[in-house]
C-alpha positions in Angstrom: 49.0 118.0 4.1 46.5 117.0 6.8 43.9 116.8 4.2 46.4 114.3 2.5 47.1 112.6 5.5 43.4 112.2 6.1 43.1 110.8 2.7 45.7 108.4 3.1 44.3 107.3 6.2 40.9 106.8 5.0 42.3 104.8 2.0 44.1 102.7 4.6 41.0 102.4 6.5 38.9 101.2 3.6 41.6 99.0 2.6 41.7 97.4 6.0 38.1 97.2 6.1 38.2 95.6 2.6 40.7 93.2 3.5 39.1 92.3 6.8 36.0 91.7 4.8 37.9 89.8 2.2 39.5 87.8 5.1 36.0 87.3 6.8 34.8 86.2 3.3 37.4 83.9 2.7 36.8 82.6 6.1 33.2 82.1 5.5 34.1 80.5 2.1 36.4 78.1 4.2 33.9 77.5 6.5 31.4 76.7 4.0 33.9 74.4 2.0 34.9 72.8 5.5 31.1 72.2 6.2 30.5 71.1 2.8 33.5 68.6 3.2 32.1 67.5 6.4 28.7 66.9 4.7 30.3 64.8 1.8 32.5 63.1 4.4 28.9 62.3 6.1 27.4 61.4 3.1 30.3 59.2 2.0 30.4 57.5 5.4 26.6 57.1 5.2 27.0 55.3 1.5 30.0 53.7 3.0 27.8 52.2 5.7 25.0 51.7 3.3 27.2 49.5 1.1 28.5 47.6 4.0 24.8 47.0 4.8 23.6 46.3 1.4 26.8 44.0 1.0 25.9 42.4 4.3 22.2 42.2 3.1 23.3 40.6 -0.1 25.4 38.1 1.9 22.4 37.4 4.0 20.2 36.7 1.0 22.6 34.6 -0.6 23.0 32.5 2.5 19.4 32.2 3.0 19.2 31.4 -0.8 21.9 28.7 -0.2 19.8 27.5 3.0 16.5 27.7 0.8 18.4 25.6 -1.9 19.6 23.3 0.8 16.0 23.0 2.3 14.5 22.4 -1.0 17.2 19.8 -1.9 16.6 18.2 1.8 12.8 18.3 1.2 13.4 16.4 -2.1 15.6 14.0 -0.1 13.1 13.7 2.4 10.4 13.1 -0.1 12.3 10.4 -2.1 13.1 8.5 1.3 9.5 8.7 2.6 8.3 7.3 -0.8 11.3 4.6 -0.4 9.8 3.9 3.2 6.6 3.6 1.9 7.4 1.4 -0.9 9.5 -0.7 1.6 6.4 -0.8 3.8 4.0 -1.9 1.2 6.6 -4.4 0.2 6.9 -5.6 3.7 3.1 -5.6 4.0 3.0 -7.9 1.0 5.8 -10.1 2.3 4.2 -10.2 5.9 0.7 -11.0 4.4 2.4 -14.1 2.9 4.7 -14.8 5.8 1.8 -15.0 8.1 0.8 -18.1 6.1 4.1 -20.1 6.5 2.9 -22.2 9.6 -0.1 -23.1 7.2 2.1 -23.9 4.5 4.2 -26.4 6.5 0.8 -28.0 7.9 -0.4 -28.6 4.5 2.9 -30.1 3.2 2.9 -32.5 6.0 -0.6 -33.6 5.9 -2.1 -33.1 2.5 -1.2 -35.4 -0.7 -0.5 -33.8 -4.0 -4.0 -35.3 -4.8 -5.7 -33.4 -2.2 -6.3 -36.3 0.2 -6.2 -35.0 3.7 -4.7 -37.0 6.8 -6.6 -35.6 9.4 -5.2 -38.0 12.0 -1.8 -36.3 11.3 -3.6 -33.0 11.6 -4.9 -33.9 15.0 -1.2 -34.5 16.1 -0.3 -31.0 15.1 -3.6 -29.2 16.2 -1.7 -27.0 18.4 0.0 -25.8 15.4 -3.2 -25.4 13.6 -4.8 -23.4 16.6 -1.7 -21.1 16.6 -2.2 -20.6 12.8 -5.8 -19.7 13.2 -4.9 -17.3 16.2 -2.5 -15.8 13.8 -5.2 -15.2 11.3 -7.7 -13.8 14.0 -4.9 -11.2 14.9 -4.5 -10.0 11.2 -8.2 -9.5 10.8 -8.2 -5.9 11.7 -5.4 -4.9 9.3 -6.5 -7.0 6.3 -9.0 -4.3 5.2 -6.0 -2.0 4.2 -4.3 -4.8 2.1 -4.9 -5.5 -1.6 -7.4 -7.6 -3.0 -4.9 -10.5 -3.9 -3.9 -10.5 -0.2 -7.5 -10.3 1.0 -8.4 -13.2 -1.3 -5.3 -15.2 -0.1 -6.3 -14.6 3.4 -9.8 -15.5 3.4 -9.2 -18.9 1.1 -6.6 -19.7 3.8 -9.0 -18.9 6.7 -11.9 -20.9 5.1 -9.8 -24.0 4.5 -8.0 -23.8 8.0 -11.4 -23.5 9.8 -13.0 -26.2 7.7 -9.8 -28.6 8.8 -10.5 -27.3 12.5 -14.1 -27.8 12.2 -13.5 -31.5 11.1 -10.9 -32.2 13.8 -13.4 -30.8 16.7 -15.8 -33.7 15.4 -13.5 -36.3 14.4 -13.6 -39.2 13.6 -16.5 -38.9 11.1 -17.3 -39.9 7.9 -18.7 -36.9 6.4 -19.0 -33.2 7.2 -22.6 -33.5 7.1 -22.3 -35.7 10.0 -21.9 -32.6 12.0 -25.2 -30.4 12.7 -25.2 -27.3 10.7 -21.7 -27.5 9.7 -21.6 -24.2 7.7 -23.4 -22.2 10.3 -21.4 -23.0 13.3 -19.9 -19.9 14.9 -16.9 -21.1 16.6 -14.2 -18.6 15.4 -14.0 -15.0 17.0 -12.5 -12.2 14.6 -12.3 -9.1 16.8 -15.8 -8.8 18.0 -17.3 -11.0 15.3 -18.1 -14.8 15.7 -17.8 -16.1 11.9 -18.9 -19.3 10.6 -18.0 -20.7 7.1 -21.2 -19.3 5.4 -20.3 -15.8 6.5 -16.8 -16.3 5.0 -18.1 -17.9 1.5 -21.2 -15.9 1.0 -20.6 -12.5 2.6 -16.7 -12.1 2.0 -15.3 -14.4 -0.8 -18.2 -14.4 -3.4 -18.6 -10.7 -3.0 -15.0 -10.1 -4.4 -15.8 -11.2 -7.9 -13.5 -14.1 -8.3 -15.3 -17.2 -9.5 -12.2 -19.2 -9.3 -12.5 -18.9 -5.7 -14.8 -22.1 -5.8 -12.1 -24.4 -6.8 -9.8 -23.1 -4.2 -12.2 -23.4 -0.7 -12.6 -27.0 0.0 -15.7 -28.3 1.8 -13.6 -31.6 3.2 -15.6 -33.7 0.8 -14.8 -36.2 -2.2 -16.7 -34.2 -4.9 -15.4 -30.7 -3.7 -12.0 -29.3 -5.5 -8.8 -30.9 -4.1 -7.1 -29.2 -1.0 -3.9 -27.5 -2.3 -0.9 -28.7 -0.3 0.4 -25.2 0.0 -0.8 -22.0 1.2 -2.4 -19.6 -1.1 -0.3 -16.4 -1.6 -1.0 -13.0 -2.7 2.4 -13.2 -4.7 1.1 -15.7 -7.1 -2.5 -16.1 -6.4 -3.4 -15.7 -10.0 -1.6 -18.6 -11.0 -2.5 -20.7 -8.1 -6.2 -19.9 -8.9 -5.9 -20.8 -12.6 -3.9 -24.1 -11.7 -6.9 -25.1 -9.1 -9.4 -24.3 -11.8 -7.8 -26.2 -14.6 -7.2 -29.3 -12.2 -10.8 -29.2 -11.3 -12.1 -29.2 -14.7 -9.7 -31.9 -15.9 -10.8 -34.2 -13.0 -13.0 -36.6 -14.8 -14.5 -37.5 -11.4 -15.7 -34.2 -10.9 -16.4 -32.9 -14.5 -16.8 -34.8 -17.9 -16.5 -32.5 -20.7 -16.7 -33.0 -24.5 -17.5 -30.6 -27.5 -21.2 -31.3 -27.4 -21.8 -32.5 -23.9 -20.8 -31.4 -20.5 -21.5 -33.3 -17.2 -20.7 -30.6 -14.4 -19.9 -30.4 -10.7 -23.0 -29.1 -9.2 -20.7 -26.3 -7.9 -21.6 -24.7 -11.2 -25.4 -25.2 -10.5 -25.2 -24.0 -6.9 -23.4 -20.9 -7.8 -24.2 -20.4 -11.6 -24.4 -16.6 -11.4 -20.9 -16.4 -10.2 -19.6 -17.8 -13.5 -21.6 -15.4 -15.8 -20.1 -12.1 -14.4 -18.0 -11.6 -18.1 -20.1 -14.0 -20.2 -21.8 -17.3 -20.4 -20.8 -20.5 -18.3 -19.5 -21.9 -21.6 -17.2 -19.0 -22.1 -15.8 -19.4 -18.5 -15.4 -23.1 -19.0 -13.6 -22.5 -22.3 -11.1 -20.2 -20.7 -9.8 -23.2 -18.5 -10.6 -26.3 -20.5 -8.6 -28.2 -23.0 -11.5 -29.0 -24.9 -13.6 -26.2 -26.9 -17.0 -26.6 -25.7 -20.0 -25.4 -28.2 -22.3 -23.1 -26.8 -25.2 -25.2 -27.2 -23.7 -28.1 -25.7 -26.0 -30.8 -23.8 -25.6 -29.9 -20.1 -26.4 -32.0 -17.0 -24.8 -32.4 -13.4 -23.1 -35.3 -11.8 -23.9 -36.4 -8.3 -22.0 -34.8 -5.3 -20.2 -36.9 -2.9 -20.0 -35.4 0.5 -17.6 -38.5 1.8 -14.5 -37.0 3.8 -11.7 -36.4 1.6 -9.2 -38.5 3.5 
């Protein structure tokens, strides 16, 4: 009996031990599950946080993309505005260059006839305006280097003619520009630090610009010189003005006599012969602006040049 009880007790103890172990194992499993669950939750939280960060990063990138696009668009707009401003500035420069000759335009309209005769007495009465115009030309001297060829040509042609009128007025009354001692070598006008004379402007500036028609635009205040245009030369229509001046000079029989086989020319074509041969012969130049077609072998001579005042 004791043995049986002992056996039963042993079995119970084993069962309890097994249950305890089972319970412990179950607890361990539960703990593992709990721990695993916690780890899973942590991972999920991390992933969730990562998703939030990734989403936030994506939003930041998108926002930066928008900013970059806006910046690119703004850069494009800024570039277009800058280009427009430059074009406007260039146009303003061109207009300003011509506007600066308005006073000269008024003076010429008042005191120069359509035939080029100059009323020096009238100019003398407006000598203050002439001096103001020359002062404006002197003020523009520094910036003219940045302008176009047409603007430079118009500027220096107007300078030459205005200074020639001024030279005559300084010595008026007189019968000829040659009554003045060394008229083309007098340094009477200061442009920045340079004192210029008419020879400087004609030979060192204008003639170096490779435009032979300028010889019919600048005027030496004499009867045989080309007529003084009764309006200012303008960069905007300079080519047309130079062409008209050249044709007018060639068609004036008092200055040039042209026929197919014989030409009697102004001495301007002799003094500045090489200027008219840059793109061909002198005859080729003349035929561009003459109503008469001159033969290449036409007989050539020169007319006497009158230095009487062009009044």
